[in-house]
C-alpha positions in Angstrom: 16.3 6.6 9.6 19.2 4.4 8.7 18.3 1.6 6.2 20.3 -1.2 4.9 19.2 -2.5 1.6 20.1 -5.4 -0.3 20.3 -4.7 -4.1 20.1 -7.3 -6.6 20.5 -6.2 -10.2 19.9 -9.7 -11.7 20.0 -10.1 -15.4 19.1 -8.6 -18.8 17.6 -5.2 -18.1 18.0 -5.5 -14.3 21.0 -3.5 -14.3 19.6 -0.6 -16.1 16.2 -0.3 -14.3 17.7 -0.9 -10.7 20.3 1.9 -11.4 17.6 4.1 -12.3 15.6 3.5 -9.4 18.7 4.0 -6.9 18.9 7.5 -8.5 15.2 8.2 -7.3 15.8 6.5 -4.0 18.9 8.5 -3.3 17.1 11.8 -4.1 14.1 10.9 -1.8 16.4 10.0 0.8 18.4 12.9 0.7 15.3 15.2 0.8 13.7 13.5 4.0 17.3 12.9 5.6 17.4 9.1 5.6 20.5 7.2 5.1 20.5 4.2 2.9 23.4 1.7 2.8 23.5 -0.6 -0.2 24.5 -4.3 0.1 25.0 -5.7 -3.6 23.9 -9.2 -4.2 24.7 -11.5 -7.0 21.8 -13.8 -7.9 20.0 -15.4 -10.6 21.7 -16.0 -14.0 24.8 -13.8 -13.2 25.4 -16.0 -9.8 25.1 -19.0 -11.9 27.8 -17.9 -14.4 30.0 -16.6 -11.5 29.4 -19.4 -8.8 27.4 -22.3 -10.6 24.4 -21.8 -8.7 21.5 -19.2 -8.6 21.9 -18.2 -4.8 25.0 -18.9 -3.1 24.7 -19.1 0.8 27.0 -15.9 1.2 24.7 -13.9 -1.1 21.5 -15.1 0.6 23.0 -14.1 3.9 23.3 -10.4 2.7 19.6 -10.4 2.0 18.8 -11.9 5.4 21.2 -9.2 7.3 19.2 -6.4 5.4 15.9 -4.5 6.1 14.7 -5.1 2.7 15.4 -6.3 -0.7 15.5 -4.5 -4.0 15.3 -6.8 -7.2 15.6 -6.0 -10.8 14.9 -9.1 -12.6 16.5 -12.7 -13.2 16.4 -15.1 -16.1 16.9 -15.4 -19.7 17.3 -17.8 -22.7 20.9 -18.6 -21.7 19.9 -20.5 -18.9 16.7 -22.0 -20.0 18.1 -25.6 -20.8 19.5 -25.9 -17.2 17.7 -28.4 -14.8 15.0 -26.9 -12.5 17.1 -26.6 -9.2 19.8 -24.5 -11.2 17.4 -22.3 -12.9 17.8 -18.5 -12.1 14.4 -18.3 -10.9 15.1 -20.6 -8.0 17.1 -17.6 -6.6 13.7 -16.1 -6.1 11.9 -18.9 -4.6 15.0 -19.1 -2.2 14.9 -15.6 -1.0 11.2 -15.9 -0.6 11.4 -19.0 1.6 14.4 -18.0 3.7 12.9 -14.4 4.3 9.5 -15.8 5.1 7.9 -13.7 2.4 4.5 -15.4 2.0 2.6 -12.6 0.5 3.1 -11.0 -3.1 1.2 -7.8 -3.4 0.7 -6.5 -7.0 -1.4 -3.3 -7.6 -3.0 -3.0 -11.2 -4.3 0.2 -12.0 -5.4 1.7 -15.3 -4.4 5.6 -15.3 -7.0 7.7 -17.4 -4.0 9.2 -19.2 -2.9 5.7 -20.3 -6.3 4.5 -21.5 -5.5 4.5 -25.1 -2.6 2.0 -24.3 -5.2 -0.5 -22.7 -5.5 -3.5 -25.2 -9.2 -3.9 -24.1 -12.4 -2.3 -26.0 -12.5 1.4 -25.5 -15.9 1.4 -23.6 -14.2 -1.2 -21.0 -10.8 1.2 -20.7 -13.1 4.2 -20.1 -14.4 2.8 -17.0 -10.9 2.2 -15.6 -9.9 0.0 -12.8 -7.8 0.0 -9.6 -7.2 -3.5 -8.2 -4.6 -5.1 -5.7 -3.8 -8.6 -6.1 -2.6 -10.7 -3.3 -1.0 -13.9 -4.3 0.3 -16.5 -1.9 4.1 -17.0 -2.2 5.5 -19.7 -0.2 3.1 -22.7 -0.6 1.1 -24.5 -3.2 2.2 -26.3 -6.2 5.5 -24.6 -6.7 6.9 -25.9 -3.3 5.0 -29.0 -3.1 6.3 -32.6 -3.7 7.3 -33.4 -7.2 9.2 -35.8 -9.3 9.0 -38.5 -12.0 8.3 -42.1 -12.1 7.8 -44.7 -14.6 4.3 -45.5 -15.7 2.5 -47.8 -18.4 2.9 -45.0 -20.9 6.4 -43.9 -20.2 7.7 -41.3 -17.6 5.1 -39.7 -15.3 5.9 -36.3 -14.0 4.0 -34.9 -11.1 3.9 -31.9 -9.0 1.7 -31.5 -5.5 -0.6 -28.5 -4.5 -0.7 -28.5 -1.0 -1.9 -25.8 1.6 -2.1 -25.6 5.3 -4.8 -23.7 7.2 -2.0 -21.4 8.6 -0.7 -20.7 5.2 -4.1 -19.7 3.9 -4.9 -17.8 6.9 -2.0 -15.5 7.0 -2.3 -14.3 3.3 -6.1 -14.1 3.5 -6.0 -12.0 6.8 -3.7 -9.7 5.1 -6.1 -9.2 2.1 -8.9 -8.5 4.7 -6.6 -5.7 6.4 -5.9 -4.2 3.0 -9.6 -4.3 2.0 -10.4 -2.5 5.3 -8.5 0.4 3.9 -10.1 0.3 0.3 -13.6 -0.5 -0.6 -14.3 -3.3 2.1 -14.6 -5.9 -0.9 -12.7 -9.1 -1.5 -12.6 -11.5 -4.4 -11.0 -15.0 -3.4 -10.1 -17.0 -6.4 -9.8 -20.8 -6.2 -10.8 -24.1 -8.1 -13.1 -25.5 -5.4 -15.2 -27.2 -7.8 -12.2 -29.7 -8.6 -9.5 -29.1 -5.8 -9.5 -30.0 -2.4 -6.8 -27.5 -1.6 -9.4 -24.9 -2.8 -12.1 -26.2 -0.6 -10.2 -25.8 2.5 -9.1 -22.2 1.0 -12.8 -21.5 1.0 -13.5 -22.5 4.4 -10.6 -20.6 6.0 -11.4 -17.5 4.0 -15.1 -17.4 5.1 -14.0 -18.1 8.8 -11.8 -15.2 8.9 -14.9 -13.1 7.6 -16.3 -13.3 11.0 -13.5 -11.2 12.2 -14.0 -8.6 9.4 -17.8 -8.5 9.1 -17.6 -5.2 7.1 -15.9 -6.8 4.3 -17.9 -8.4 1.7 -16.4 -11.6 0.3 -17.0 -13.1 -3.2 -15.8 -16.6 -4.1 -14.9 -16.8 -8.2 -13.4 -19.9 -9.9 -10.0 -19.1 -11.6 -11.2 -19.9 -15.0 -14.1 -17.2 -14.6 -11.7 -14.9 -13.1 -9.5 -15.0 -16.2 -12.5 -14.3 -18.4 -13.8 -11.5 -16.0 -10.5 -9.8 -15.8 -11.0 -9.0 -19.7 -14.8 -8.6 -19.7 -15.2 -6.2 -16.6 -11.9 -5.5 -14.8 -13.6 -2.6 -12.7 -15.4 -5.2 -10.5 -12.1 -6.2 -8.9 -10.7 -4.4 -6.0 -8.8 -6.7 -3.6 -8.2 -10.0 -5.1 -6.7 -13.0 -3.0 -5.6 -16.2 -4.5 -3.0 -18.9 -4.4 0.5 -19.1 -5.7 0.0 -20.6 -9.3 -3.2 -18.9 -10.0 -2.0 -15.6 -8.7 1.1 -15.9 -10.8 -1.0 -16.2 -13.9 -3.7 -13.9 -13.1 -1.5 -11.1 -11.8 0.4 -11.0 -15.2 -3.0 -10.7 -17.0 -4.0 -8.0 -14.9 -0.8 -6.1 -15.5 -1.2 -6.4 -19.0 -4.4 -4.4 -19.4 -3.0 -1.5 -17.8 -1.3 -0.7 -20.9 2.2 -2.2 -20.2 3.9 -4.7 -17.9 6.7 -2.3 -17.5 4.5 0.1 -15.4 3.7 -2.4 -12.5 5.6 -3.0 -9.2 5.3 -5.7 -6.6 6.0 -6.2 -3.0 6.7 -9.6 -1.3 6.0 -9.4 2.4 6.5 -11.5 5.4 5.1 -11.0 9.1 8.2 -8.9 10.1 7.2 -6.3 7.5 10.6 -6.8 5.7 10.1 -7.3 1.9 11.5 -7.8 -1.3 10.6 -5.4 -4.0 10.6 -5.8 -7.6 8.9 -5.0 -11.1 6.6 -7.8 -12.3 8.1 -7.8 -15.7 11.0 -10.3 -16.7 14.7 -9.5 -17.8 13.7 -8.8 -21.3 17.3 -10.0 -22.5 16.2 -8.8 -26.0 16.5 -5.0 -25.1 19.1 -5.4 -22.6 21.8 -2.8 -22.9 19.7 -0.7 -25.5 18.8 2.0 -22.9 15.1 1.8 -23.8 13.7 -0.2 -20.6 10.9 1.3 -18.8 12.0 2.1 -15.2 8.7 3.0 -13.9 7.8 -0.4 -12.3 11.0 -0.4 -10.4 10.7 3.1 -9.2 7.3 2.4 -8.0 8.5 -0.6 -6.1 10.5 1.8 -4.1 7.0 3.6 -3.5 5.8 0.3 -2.2 8.8 -0.2 -0.1 8.5 3.1 1.5 4.8 2.4 2.2 4.8 -1.1 3.3 8.2 -2.0 5.1 9.2 1.3 6.4 5.6 3.1 6.9 6.9 6.3 5.3 4.0 7.6 3.6 5.1 11.1 2.7 8.1 9.5 0.8 6.0 6.9 -0.8 3.4 9.6 -1.9 6.5 11.8 -3.2 7.6 8.8 -5.6 4.1 8.0 -6.7 3.2 11.5 -7.4 6.5 12.3 -9.3 5.8 9.2 -11.6 2.4 10.1 -12.3 3.1 13.9 -13.0 5.6 12.7 -15.6 3.1 10.5 -17.4 0.6 13.3 -17.3 2.9 15.7 -19.1 3.0 13.1 -21.8 6.4 11.6 -21.3 6.6 8.0 -22.7 8.8 5.0 -22.9 8.4 3.0 -26.2 6.3 0.3 -24.6 3.6 2.7 -23.5 4.0 5.3 -26.6 0.3 6.5 -27.3 0.7 10.1 -28.1 2.9 10.4 -30.9 5.9 11.9 -29.4 9.5 10.6 -29.4 9.9 7.9 -26.9 12.3 8.5 -24.1 15.1 6.0 -23.1 15.7 4.7 -19.7 17.7 7.4 -18.4 15.7 10.2 -19.9 12.5 8.9 -18.3 14.2 8.6 -15.1 15.6 12.3 -15.3 12.1 13.6 -16.0 10.9 11.7 -12.8 13.9 13.2 -10.7 13.1 16.6 -11.9 9.5 16.2 -10.1 11.2 15.5 -6.7 12.4 18.8 -5.3 
């Protein structure tokens, strides 16, 4: 297979973790006789420094002309004082919108060998959990009407949450399809006791259930969901929710796995093309120190092979290499739980590479 991949190093530790992931990708591609061509894209803070904007049209075109996108991370304190439309994160919103990437898929799994790194009570960690969170990505409050106006008590700032039936239907349908490959259970998270957009969300979700009668659907208010993720995460399997709620809850779910540095994500559209990235940020405080955990970015490749290219053997190869490395006790500093010397980014990558033969 000949694949053109847009590669965005981004900011902070992005350069280190993406370069590590590309080493793994090169070895898997060689083993399975695939040809990858890399198109390097400048976006985020680096693009602001170089071009004055987070996503120039020329760089966006590289993404549009590729089969998928691999992203490190964008952002950092250096650009925090810029106005909203010039912040590094606007590059991500632009790519998602232009590529039609409406579904963000984030797995959150507590491996038995990492239960001691879980911040929850031991009796909860012992039960483990394995969930997939689907977050709607191109609608809702992040894309709604926004602005400021004068009011009787000074300036008023507003952001509008809007959802159409189509936007809800396509993300919920994907949740049903994934649920059919797992335990046939969905928890749909909303705020239907307050928000009209959430009431429509529920209506569409239950209407689609008629097409997937084998799947059991449960509604849960977002505030309760935040509590339940801590109290009993094992009850969650497939979770589907709106943009803002998913943004918050998926980060909460990631932290109880032991480290945010372990978890990948996929942003997908109807064509199957996607953008793949670790869920952690650019971590400018450790950039250049060679200690960043590369696993989330490497597992993002596993998701890319599985979701965009339908290459299950290659995906399994990467996933198994990562898990065997962890089972051997190798750790980066963020998941250090066995008293051994923490490995740096390159050392951990090399241990994973050794498992691919």
